[in-house]
N, C-alpha and C positions, 0 to 999 in steps of 0.2 A: 212334293216339289215346292221348294221355297221360291216365292215370287216377291217382287218389289215394284212400287209405282211412286212417282212424284206427282202430287196434285197441286194445282194452283187454286187458292180460295180467295174470295173477296168477302170480308166480314165487316159489317157495319156495327159500330159500338156507340151507343148514346147514353148520356147520363148527366146528372148535375155535378158541377165541380166549381171550385173557386177559380176566379179568373187567372190568378198567378200560378196555379198548379199546372204541371205538365200532364195534360190529359192523355196525350199519345202514350206516354210511359205507363200510365195507369191502365189504359185500355189494352195495351199489349200484354201487361201482366195478367189482366183478367182473362184474355183469350188463352194464354198459356195455361192458366189454372183450369179453365173449362176443358181444355184438351186432356189435362191430367185426370180430371174427374171422369170424363167420358171414356177413358181407356179402361176403366173398371167394367164397362159393359161389354168390352171385346178383349178379354185377357189373352186371347191367342194371337192378337196383332200387336206389333210394336209401332206406336205412333209418336213421332218426334217432330217438334216445331224447329225447323232449321233456321228460319229467318222470319222475323216479324217487324215490319217497319210501317210508318205512316205513309199513306199514298199522298204525295204532294199535290196531286190534282184534286183532291177532295178536302182541302184545308178547311178545318172547322173554325167557327167563330169563337 
């Protein structure tokens, strides 16, 4: 039986970056890459990132 579920995740990403760089863009790319790598541990599941955006309430410095 084929099943599907939508999950909501809150992921924190920290790291050093130049002040002028777009850290949100870099962090989103890193999370997408981590999901791609993690899929190899569960090849029977299809995992897709549909949307990844910065949480405006957690604006970083």
